[in-house]
C-alpha positions as CSV (number, residue, x, y, z in Angstrom):
1,M,-14.9,-0.8,4.4
2,A,-11.4,-1.7,5.7
3,L,-9.7,0.4,3.0
4,E,-9.8,4.2,2.7
5,I,-8.0,6.0,-0.2
6,D,-6.7,9.5,0.1
7,E,-5.8,11.0,-3.3
8,T,-5.2,14.6,-2.1
9,N,-1.4,14.4,-2.2
10,P,-0.2,15.0,-5.8
11,G,2.9,12.8,-5.5
12,Y,1.5,9.7,-4.0
13,L,-1.6,7.7,-2.9
14,T,-2.3,7.2,0.8
15,V,-4.2,4.0,1.7
16,R,-5.5,3.5,5.2
17,L,-6.1,-0.1,6.2
18,S,-8.1,-1.2,9.2
19,G,-10.0,-4.3,10.2
20,K,-9.8,-7.1,7.7
21,L,-9.6,-6.5,3.9
22,I,-12.2,-8.2,1.7
23,A,-12.2,-8.6,-2.1
24,E,-14.6,-5.7,-2.5
25,D,-12.0,-3.3,-1.1
26,Y,-10.0,-3.9,-4.2
27,E,-12.8,-2.6,-6.4
28,H,-11.9,0.9,-5.0
29,F,-8.1,0.4,-4.6
30,V,-7.2,-1.0,-8.0
31,P,-8.9,1.7,-10.2
32,A,-7.3,4.4,-8.0
33,V,-3.8,3.0,-8.6
34,E,-4.4,2.3,-12.3
35,K,-5.5,5.9,-12.8
36,I,-2.3,7.2,-11.4
37,V,-0.2,4.7,-13.3
38,E,-2.0,5.7,-16.5
39,E,-1.3,9.4,-15.8
40,R,2.3,9.2,-14.5
41,G,3.6,5.8,-15.4
42,R,4.3,4.8,-11.8
43,V,2.8,5.3,-8.4
44,R,4.0,5.8,-4.9
45,L,1.9,4.3,-2.1
46,L,1.8,5.2,1.6
47,L,0.0,2.4,3.5
48,E,-1.2,3.3,7.0
49,M,-2.1,0.2,8.9
50,R,-4.1,1.0,12.1
51,D,-5.9,-1.9,13.9
52,F,-5.3,-3.9,10.7
53,H,-6.0,-7.6,10.8
54,G,-5.0,-8.8,7.4
55,W,-7.0,-10.2,4.5
56,D,-9.7,-12.7,4.1
57,L,-9.1,-15.5,1.5
58,A,-10.8,-13.7,-1.4
59,A,-8.9,-10.5,-0.7
60,T,-5.6,-12.4,-0.5
61,W,-6.3,-13.6,-4.1
62,E,-7.2,-10.0,-5.2
63,D,-3.9,-8.8,-3.6
64,T,-1.9,-11.5,-5.4
65,K,-3.5,-10.6,-8.8
66,F,-2.8,-6.9,-8.1
67,G,0.9,-7.6,-7.3
68,L,1.4,-9.6,-10.4
69,R,-0.3,-7.1,-12.6
70,H,1.5,-4.1,-11.2
71,Y,4.9,-5.5,-10.4
72,H,6.7,-2.7,-12.2
73,D,4.2,0.1,-11.6
74,I,4.9,0.9,-7.9
75,E,7.9,3.1,-7.4
76,R,7.9,3.4,-3.6
77,L,5.9,1.7,-0.9
78,A,6.0,3.1,2.6
79,M,4.3,0.9,5.1
80,V,3.3,2.4,8.5
81,G,2.2,-0.1,11.1
82,E,1.8,-0.9,14.7
83,K,2.6,-4.6,15.0
84,A,5.6,-6.9,14.4
85,W,3.8,-9.0,11.8
86,Q,3.2,-5.8,9.7
87,H,7.0,-5.2,9.7
88,G,7.4,-8.8,8.6
89,M,4.9,-8.2,5.8
90,A,7.0,-5.4,4.5
91,V,10.1,-7.7,4.4
92,F,8.0,-10.5,2.8
93,C,6.6,-8.4,0.0
94,K,10.0,-7.1,-1.3
95,P,10.6,-9.9,-3.8
96,F,7.2,-9.4,-5.3
97,T,7.6,-5.8,-6.4
98,K,10.2,-3.6,-8.1
99,A,9.3,-0.9,-5.6
100,A,11.6,0.5,-2.9
101,V,9.8,-0.8,0.2
102,Q,10.3,0.7,3.7
103,Y,8.5,-0.1,7.0
104,F,7.9,2.6,9.6
105,D,6.4,2.2,13.1
106,V,3.3,4.3,13.7
107,S,5.4,6.7,15.8
108,E,7.4,7.4,12.6
109,A,4.5,8.4,10.4
110,A,6.0,11.8,9.6
111,K,9.3,10.1,8.6
112,A,7.3,7.8,6.3
113,K,5.6,10.7,4.6
114,S,9.0,12.5,4.1
115,W,10.5,9.3,2.6
116,I,7.6,8.8,0.2
117,E,7.8,12.4,-0.9
118,S,11.6,12.5,-1.3
119,D,13.4,12.2,-4.6
C-alpha cells in the first residue's frame, strides 16, 4: 500500500505517501477522514511524501471525488515533501480546498508538525 494512516495524534491525521497511489488506497483514507469530520466537524492533515511518485489514473479520479466532497472539511493541510513537483502540487491544490495549505521540505518536518498543531 502506498498510503499509511497514523491516527495517534488527537488533533490531526498523519498520512504517509510513498510509491504510487492506487484507487484502493482511498478505501482506507476516506473513511479515516470522514470519521474525524463526523466527530469534530473539520480535519487537519499532515501529508508526508517520501519516495512518492503520484497517482495512477483511477486514484486521480478518487482524489478528485474526495476533494469535491470534502472541500470545506479540511482545516489545515501540511505537505512535507522532497521534490520540487510536490511543492508545485501544494500550490496547485489551494484553489480546490478551503484549507490553509503549507508546503514544507522534508528537512522541515518538525516545523510542519508545529504548524499543523498550532491554533
